[in-house]
N, C-alpha and C positions, 0 to 999 in steps of 0.2 A: 626575400629575406630568409635566412637560415633559421631553422627551428631552435628554440632555446635548449640548451643542454640540460639533461637530467642528472641529478646527483644520486649516487648509490654508495653503498658501503660494502666492503669486501674484507673478510677476515683471512689473514695470511700468517703462516708461521714466520717468526722473526727472521730466520735465515733466507726464506723465500722473498720476503719484502726487501731485505738488504740486497740480495742478488738482483732483484728487479730494479731497484733504484740505481745500482751500479751500471746495469745494462742500459738503462735510460740515459744516464749521464754520459756514458761512452758514445751514445748516438746523438748527443746534444739535445735530448728531449726531456721535458719534465715527466714525472712518473705517470701522471694522468694521460698525457698524450701517448706515451709508450704503450700503456695498457690498451688504449683506444685503437692504436695501430695494430697491435697483436690481434685484437678481436676482428677488426676489419679484414686483415690479411687472412685470418683463419676462416671466416665466414664467406668470403668472396672467392676463395680458391686461389688468391694471389700467392699465398705462402706456398701452397703445393706446386704451383706453376714455377715459382722461383727455385724450389728445391729440385724439381725435375730438370730444370735447365742447368743447375749446378751439377747434377749427377751426369748429365750428358756431356758437359764440359770435362769432367773428370775422366769419363770413359773414353772420350775422343782424344784428349790431350794430357792425360795423366802422366804418361812416361816423360813427355817433354817437360812438364812442370816439375816432376821429380828430379830430372837432370838439371834443370835451371836452379832448383833449390840447392842441390849439391854443389854446383859451381859457385853460387853466392855464399855458401857456408865454408867453402874450402879455405879461404884466407884466414878465417877464424879458427878452423881446425888446426892449422899449422902453428898458430900462436900458443895453443895448449894441447900438444899431442898427448893422446892417451886419456884425455878427459871426456867422459860421456856427456852428451848434451842433456 
């Protein structure tokens, strides 16, 4: 059986709290689960491993991804010539 969860209190600036709640909602998580996942990822090295993998992907395939993005954006650029993104 899993250990009972412990309750704690954290004081955050209002804008930090709002950003955290928005990020949690975007991931389909409640705020408590979001914070728990951040702590787990940070303390187990999972976050660093994921960031390293993302960096390798960018280094190895960045030019391809840039070209793909330009191709996908091209039809929209033609609709509004001269308008900055």
